[in-house]
C-alpha positions in Angstrom: -0.4 215.8 17.2 -1.4 212.6 15.4 1.1 210.6 15.8 0.6 211.7 19.7 -2.7 210.5 19.2 -1.9 206.9 18.3 0.5 206.8 20.8 -2.4 207.3 23.4 -4.8 204.7 21.8 -2.7 202.2 19.8 -4.5 200.2 17.1 -4.1 197.0 17.7 -5.6 193.6 17.9 -6.0 193.7 21.6 -9.3 195.1 21.1 -10.7 191.3 20.6 -12.0 189.1 23.3 -11.6 186.3 24.8 -14.2 183.7 24.3 -14.7 180.4 26.0 -17.1 177.9 25.0 -17.9 174.5 26.7 -20.0 172.0 25.9 -21.4 168.6 26.4 -23.5 166.2 24.0 -24.3 162.6 24.3 -26.8 160.0 22.8 -24.0 159.1 19.4 -25.2 157.5 16.4 -23.5 155.6 14.3 -23.0 156.8 10.7 -21.7 153.1 8.6 -20.7 150.0 10.7 -19.1 150.1 13.7 -18.1 146.3 15.2 -17.3 147.8 19.0 -19.9 151.0 19.0 -19.5 154.5 20.1 -16.1 155.3 21.2 -16.8 158.3 22.9 -20.5 159.0 24.6 -20.8 161.7 26.4 -17.9 164.8 24.5 -17.1 167.1 27.0 -15.0 169.6 26.3 -13.9 173.6 25.6 -12.3 176.2 23.3 -11.2 179.2 24.2 -10.6 181.7 21.6 -10.2 185.3 20.4 -13.0 187.0 18.6 -14.2 190.9 17.6 -17.4 189.7 20.1 -19.4 187.0 22.0 -21.3 186.8 18.6 -18.8 186.4 16.0 -16.8 183.7 14.9 -13.4 182.2 16.6 -10.3 184.4 15.1 -7.4 181.9 16.6 -7.3 179.9 19.3 -5.8 179.9 23.0 -6.8 176.6 24.6 -8.3 173.8 23.8 -9.6 170.6 26.3 -10.8 168.0 24.0 -10.2 164.1 23.9 -12.0 161.7 22.2 -11.7 158.2 22.0 -8.6 158.9 23.9 -7.4 161.3 21.1 -6.4 164.8 23.0 -6.8 167.5 20.5 -4.0 170.2 20.5 -3.6 173.4 19.1 -2.5 172.9 15.8 -4.8 170.3 15.1 -7.6 172.6 15.3 -9.4 175.4 13.4 -12.8 177.0 12.3 -14.8 178.2 9.6 -17.8 180.6 9.8 -20.6 178.7 12.2 -18.0 175.3 12.6 -15.0 174.5 14.7 -13.3 171.8 13.7 -10.5 169.6 13.3 -8.0 170.7 10.5 -6.3 166.8 9.8 -9.2 166.8 6.4 -10.0 170.2 6.2 -12.8 172.1 9.3 -15.7 171.1 7.4 -15.1 167.5 6.9 -15.2 164.1 9.1 -13.8 161.1 7.6 -14.0 157.2 9.4 -11.1 156.2 10.3 -9.2 159.6 11.9 -9.2 161.6 14.5 -11.7 164.3 13.5 -14.4 166.0 14.7 -16.4 168.8 13.8 -18.6 171.3 16.3 -21.6 173.1 14.3 -23.3 176.3 15.8 -24.5 179.5 15.0 -22.7 182.5 17.2 -24.7 185.3 16.4 -26.8 182.9 18.8 -24.9 180.6 21.1 -27.2 177.8 19.4 -25.2 174.4 18.8 -26.4 172.6 15.6 -24.6 169.0 15.4 -21.3 167.2 16.7 -19.7 165.2 14.6 -16.6 163.0 14.9 -14.4 160.3 13.9 -11.8 157.9 15.2 -8.1 156.2 14.4 -9.4 152.9 15.3 -13.4 152.7 13.4 -12.4 153.0 9.9 -15.6 152.8 8.9 -18.0 155.2 11.0 -18.9 158.1 12.1 -20.0 159.7 15.3 -22.9 162.0 15.1 -25.5 163.9 17.7 -27.4 166.8 18.0 -28.4 166.3 21.8 -26.4 169.1 23.9 -26.5 168.8 27.4 -24.4 171.5 28.4 -23.5 174.6 25.7 -21.9 178.2 27.3 -20.5 180.5 25.2 -19.4 183.5 27.9 -16.5 186.5 27.5 -13.1 185.7 29.6 -12.4 188.9 31.3 -9.1 190.2 29.4 -6.4 192.1 31.5 -4.3 194.5 29.4 -0.6 193.3 28.8 1.9 195.6 30.6 3.4 197.1 27.4 -0.4 198.3 26.8 0.0 200.0 29.4 3.0 201.3 29.0 1.9 202.9 25.2 -0.8 204.3 27.0 1.2 205.9 29.9 3.2 207.7 27.4 0.9 208.6 25.0 -0.6 210.6 28.1 2.3 211.5 28.9 3.6 213.3 25.2 -0.2 214.5 25.3 0.5 216.1 28.9 3.6 217.7 27.7 2.4 218.9 24.3 -0.4 221.0 26.5 2.2 221.9 29.1 4.8 223.9 26.3 1.7 224.6 24.4 0.0 226.7 27.7 3.8 228.1 28.4 4.6 229.8 24.8 0.7 231.3 24.8 1.5 232.7 28.1 5.4 234.3 26.6 3.2 235.4 24.0 1.0 237.7 26.4 
C-alpha cells in the first residue's frame, strides 16, 4: 500500500515554486576612479528561479534578463547565496573592478532590496554601487505540472481504485 501512495503523491522537487524578481536601480556612485563615468545607469533586470517559497533564497535559476555595460548575463554566469544574487566570475558575494561582475543584496523574507553593485571589463579601477531602487518586485509564477506528473498521479489513483475494488470484491465473496 505504501508503494501505491508514493505513486499517487510523487516526492519530487516539483513542490518548489517559480519566482520572478524584477528591479530597476539608479543613481550609481563610483568607488575608485572611472574616467568615463558610470557605464550603465539605470540598471534594469529580472531573474526567474525556483525556491521553496516566495520568501526563500533561490535554489536554481531558470531565466536571466540582465545587461550591464554591453554584457548580457547568461544562466551559467549567475548564482546565489544567502540574501545575494550575483555573477559567479569572482564568487557570488564579491565584485572586482575590471570584470563583468555584479551582486544584488536583498532580503527574501521581506522582499526588501539593500544594494546593487557592479563592475565592467572596461573600467579596471572602479566599481559602481547604488541603493536607490525605483522598482523591486518579487512575484510567484504559476507553475503548471508537467505531463509526467499528471500521468503518475493518474496511475497512482488508478492503482488505489483497483486495490479498493479488489478488496471490496474479496470481502463480498467471503460474506
